[in-house]
C-alpha positions as CSV (number, residue, x, y, z in Angstrom):
1,M,-135.7,-75.7,141.7
2,A,-137.0,-73.9,144.7
3,E,-134.6,-72.0,146.9
4,R,-134.1,-73.4,150.4
5,K,-135.4,-70.8,152.9
6,I,-134.1,-70.2,156.4
7,K,-136.9,-69.1,158.7
8,R,-136.5,-65.7,160.2
9,P,-138.4,-63.9,162.9
10,T,-140.8,-62.0,160.7
11,G,-144.6,-62.0,160.8
12,R,-146.6,-63.6,163.5
13,R,-144.9,-65.7,166.2
14,N,-146.8,-67.7,168.7
15,G,-149.9,-65.7,168.0
16,W,-148.2,-62.3,168.5
17,A,-149.5,-59.4,166.5
18,P,-147.2,-58.0,163.8
19,T,-146.8,-54.8,165.9
20,D,-145.9,-56.7,169.1
21,P,-142.7,-55.2,170.5
22,R,-141.5,-58.7,171.4
23,L,-140.9,-59.3,167.7
24,V,-138.3,-56.6,167.8
25,Q,-136.6,-58.2,170.7
26,V,-136.6,-61.6,168.9
27,A,-135.1,-60.0,165.8
28,E,-132.4,-58.3,168.0
29,N,-131.6,-61.7,169.6
30,V,-131.2,-63.3,166.2
31,E,-128.8,-60.6,165.1
32,T,-126.8,-60.9,168.3
33,V,-126.5,-64.7,167.8
34,L,-125.5,-64.3,164.2
35,N,-122.8,-61.7,165.1
36,A,-121.5,-63.9,167.9
37,G,-121.4,-66.9,165.6
38,Q,-119.6,-65.1,162.9
39,K,-117.0,-63.8,165.3
40,L,-116.3,-67.3,166.7
41,F,-116.3,-69.1,163.4
42,L,-113.7,-66.7,162.0
43,A,-111.6,-67.0,165.2
44,N,-111.9,-70.7,165.8
45,G,-113.0,-72.3,162.6
46,Y,-116.2,-74.3,162.0
47,A,-115.2,-77.4,163.9
48,G,-113.7,-75.4,166.8
49,T,-117.0,-73.5,167.4
50,S,-119.8,-74.9,169.5
51,M,-123.4,-73.7,169.9
52,E,-122.7,-73.4,173.6
53,A,-119.8,-71.1,172.9
54,I,-121.9,-69.0,170.6
55,A,-124.6,-68.7,173.2
56,A,-122.0,-67.5,175.8
57,E,-120.5,-65.0,173.3
58,A,-124.0,-63.7,172.6
59,G,-124.9,-63.5,176.2
60,V,-128.1,-65.6,175.8
61,G,-129.1,-69.1,176.9
62,K,-128.3,-72.1,174.8
63,M,-131.9,-72.8,174.3
64,T,-132.4,-69.3,172.8
65,V,-129.8,-70.2,170.2
66,Y,-131.5,-73.5,169.4
67,R,-134.9,-71.8,169.3
68,H,-133.8,-69.9,166.2
69,F,-131.3,-72.3,164.7
70,K,-131.8,-76.0,164.9
71,D,-128.0,-76.8,164.6
72,K,-124.6,-75.3,163.9
73,E,-124.9,-75.9,160.2
74,T,-128.1,-73.9,160.0
75,L,-126.6,-71.1,161.9
76,F,-123.5,-71.0,159.8
77,V,-125.5,-70.9,156.5
78,A,-127.7,-68.1,158.0
79,I,-124.5,-66.0,158.7
80,V,-123.4,-66.5,155.1
81,R,-126.9,-65.8,153.8
82,R,-127.1,-62.6,155.8
83,E,-123.9,-61.3,154.2
84,C,-125.1,-62.4,150.7
85,D,-128.4,-60.6,151.2
86,R,-126.6,-57.3,151.6
87,I,-125.4,-57.6,148.0
88,T,-128.1,-59.5,146.2
89,D,-131.1,-57.6,147.6
90,S,-133.7,-57.8,144.9
91,G,-134.6,-54.1,145.3
92,K,-131.1,-52.9,144.4
93,S,-131.0,-53.8,140.7
94,L,-133.9,-53.2,138.2
95,P,-134.3,-54.4,134.6
96,A,-132.3,-52.2,132.3
97,S,-134.2,-50.6,129.4
98,T,-131.1,-49.6,127.4
99,L,-127.6,-50.9,126.9
100,E,-126.3,-47.8,128.7
101,E,-128.5,-48.6,131.7
102,A,-127.4,-52.3,131.6
103,E,-123.8,-51.3,131.5
104,R,-124.2,-49.0,134.5
105,E,-126.2,-51.6,136.5
106,L,-123.8,-54.4,135.7
107,R,-120.7,-52.5,136.7
108,E,-122.3,-51.3,139.9
109,F,-123.4,-54.7,140.9
110,A,-120.1,-56.3,139.9
111,R,-118.1,-53.8,142.0
112,S,-120.3,-54.3,145.0
113,L,-120.2,-58.1,144.7
114,L,-116.4,-58.3,144.3
115,K,-115.8,-55.8,147.2
116,F,-118.0,-58.1,149.3
117,I,-116.6,-61.5,148.4
118,A,-113.0,-60.3,148.4
119,A,-113.2,-58.9,151.9
120,S,-110.9,-60.9,154.2
121,E,-113.6,-62.0,156.6
122,N,-115.8,-63.2,153.7
123,V,-112.9,-65.0,152.0
124,A,-112.4,-66.8,155.4
125,L,-116.1,-67.7,155.6
126,L,-116.0,-69.1,152.0
127,R,-112.9,-71.2,152.7
128,M,-114.6,-72.6,155.8
129,M,-117.8,-73.4,154.0
130,Y,-116.0,-75.1,151.1
131,G,-114.0,-77.1,153.5
132,E,-117.2,-78.4,155.3
133,T,-119.3,-79.3,152.2
134,S,-117.7,-82.7,151.9
135,R,-119.1,-83.6,155.3
136,F,-122.3,-81.5,155.1
137,A,-123.5,-81.6,151.5
138,E,-126.7,-79.8,152.5
139,M,-124.7,-76.9,153.6
140,G,-123.3,-76.5,150.1
141,R,-126.8,-76.6,148.6
142,R,-128.2,-74.1,151.0
143,F,-125.3,-71.8,150.5
144,Y,-125.7,-72.0,146.7
145,W,-129.4,-70.9,146.8
146,S,-128.6,-68.2,149.4
147,G,-125.7,-66.7,147.6
148,P,-124.6,-67.6,144.0
149,A,-128.1,-68.3,142.8
150,K,-129.2,-64.9,144.1
151,G,-126.4,-63.2,142.2
152,L,-127.4,-65.0,139.0
153,E,-131.0,-63.8,139.5
154,T,-129.8,-60.3,139.9
155,V,-127.8,-60.3,136.6
156,E,-130.7,-62.0,134.8
157,R,-133.0,-59.3,136.1
158,I,-130.8,-56.5,134.8
159,L,-130.5,-58.1,131.4
160,S,-134.1,-59.4,131.1
161,K,-135.4,-56.7,128.8
162,L,-132.4,-56.8,126.5
163,V,-131.4,-60.4,126.1
164,P,-133.3,-63.2,124.3
165,K,-134.8,-65.6,126.9
166,D,-132.8,-68.5,125.5
167,E,-129.5,-66.6,126.1
168,L,-130.4,-64.9,129.4
169,W,-129.1,-67.6,131.8
170,L,-126.0,-68.2,129.7
171,R,-125.0,-64.6,129.5
172,A,-125.7,-64.0,133.2
173,Q,-123.6,-66.9,134.4
174,T,-120.8,-65.9,132.0
175,F,-120.8,-62.4,133.4
176,L,-120.6,-63.7,137.0
177,H,-117.7,-66.0,136.3
178,A,-115.9,-63.5,134.1
179,I,-115.9,-60.8,136.7
180,Q,-114.3,-63.1,139.3
181,G,-112.0,-64.8,136.9
182,D,-108.8,-66.4,138.0
183,T,-108.2,-63.5,140.4
184,F,-110.7,-64.6,142.9
185,Q,-109.5,-68.2,142.6
186,Q,-106.0,-67.0,143.5
187,L,-107.3,-64.8,146.3
188,L,-109.3,-67.7,147.8
189,L,-106.3,-70.0,147.7
190,G,-103.9,-67.4,149.1
191,A,-101.9,-67.2,145.9
192,L,-102.5,-63.5,145.3
193,A,-101.4,-60.4,147.2
194,P,-104.6,-58.8,148.4
195,E,-103.6,-55.3,147.2
196,A,-103.4,-56.6,143.6
197,R,-107.1,-57.6,143.4
198,H,-108.5,-54.1,142.8
199,R,-106.6,-53.6,139.6
200,L,-107.3,-57.1,138.3
201,F,-111.0,-57.0,139.2
202,A,-111.4,-53.6,137.5
203,R,-110.0,-55.1,134.2
204,Q,-112.3,-58.2,134.6
205,I,-115.4,-56.1,135.2
206,D,-114.6,-54.0,132.1
207,F,-114.1,-57.0,129.9
208,A,-117.1,-59.0,131.3
209,T,-119.5,-56.1,130.8
210,R,-118.4,-55.5,127.2
211,M,-118.6,-59.2,126.5
212,V,-122.0,-59.9,128.0
213,L,-123.5,-56.9,126.1
214,S,-121.9,-57.7,122.8
215,G,-124.2,-58.3,119.9
216,L,-127.2,-56.8,121.6
217,E,-129.3,-54.2,119.8
218,P,-130.4,-51.0,121.5
219,Q,-134.1,-50.9,122.4
220,A,-136.2,-49.4,119.6
221,A,-137.6,-46.9,122.0
222,T,-134.2,-45.4,122.5
223,N,-133.4,-45.1,118.8
224,P,-136.2,-43.2,117.0
225,V,-134.6,-43.4,113.5
226,K,-134.2,-47.2,113.7
227,A,-137.7,-47.6,115.1
228,A,-139.2,-45.5,112.3
229,T,-137.3,-47.5,109.7
230,A,-138.5,-50.8,111.2
231,R,-142.1,-49.6,111.1
232,V,-141.8,-48.6,107.5
233,A,-140.3,-51.9,106.6
234,K,-143.0,-53.8,108.5
235,A,-145.7,-51.7,106.7
236,R,-144.4,-52.9,103.3
């Protein structure tokens, strides 16, 4: 299923050349609107925030906001997506060639992800988003493809050289859910003291990493003795 894309001010715009300085101004306007929207959503909630208020906070005209975001839902999802992109950037994690590399990549990604989603402002955004999906089902779908699906792709990419294809998706989603565990559920519902999350997340990352890599064989290239044995056996 194709990911829903949110249009961003890149490439040509109204016939402008890619090097046109006006594109920089457009990008800066978008960031200003996103920052203003995030501030007001966190302060006033989704229902209590209007596009007019966001425009005023950003110091731009209302039509400027609507030029970039067709409605409040699109703007809210863009804010969440921007935050998700900081963690699931495709260039941050590469396919691991050895179990040691996979362990290192998975732990690094897990720590970054949990630090991000457990930050108070992001917990607030997630609570808000979950509360609105009953009224705006499209918001939930767009959030999934902008956030959780990206995280799943990242883990699949890390494991892609080590895990059989028929297990890749299963192991990746198991890892993502295991690192969050019940701890994030409690944090999201306000049932956990925030300071306790670091210790619990560390234990969950350790367990999830060992679990998702269990039963995997090291790459032949990293084990010369085993590789040679395999070649001899194959020759017979």
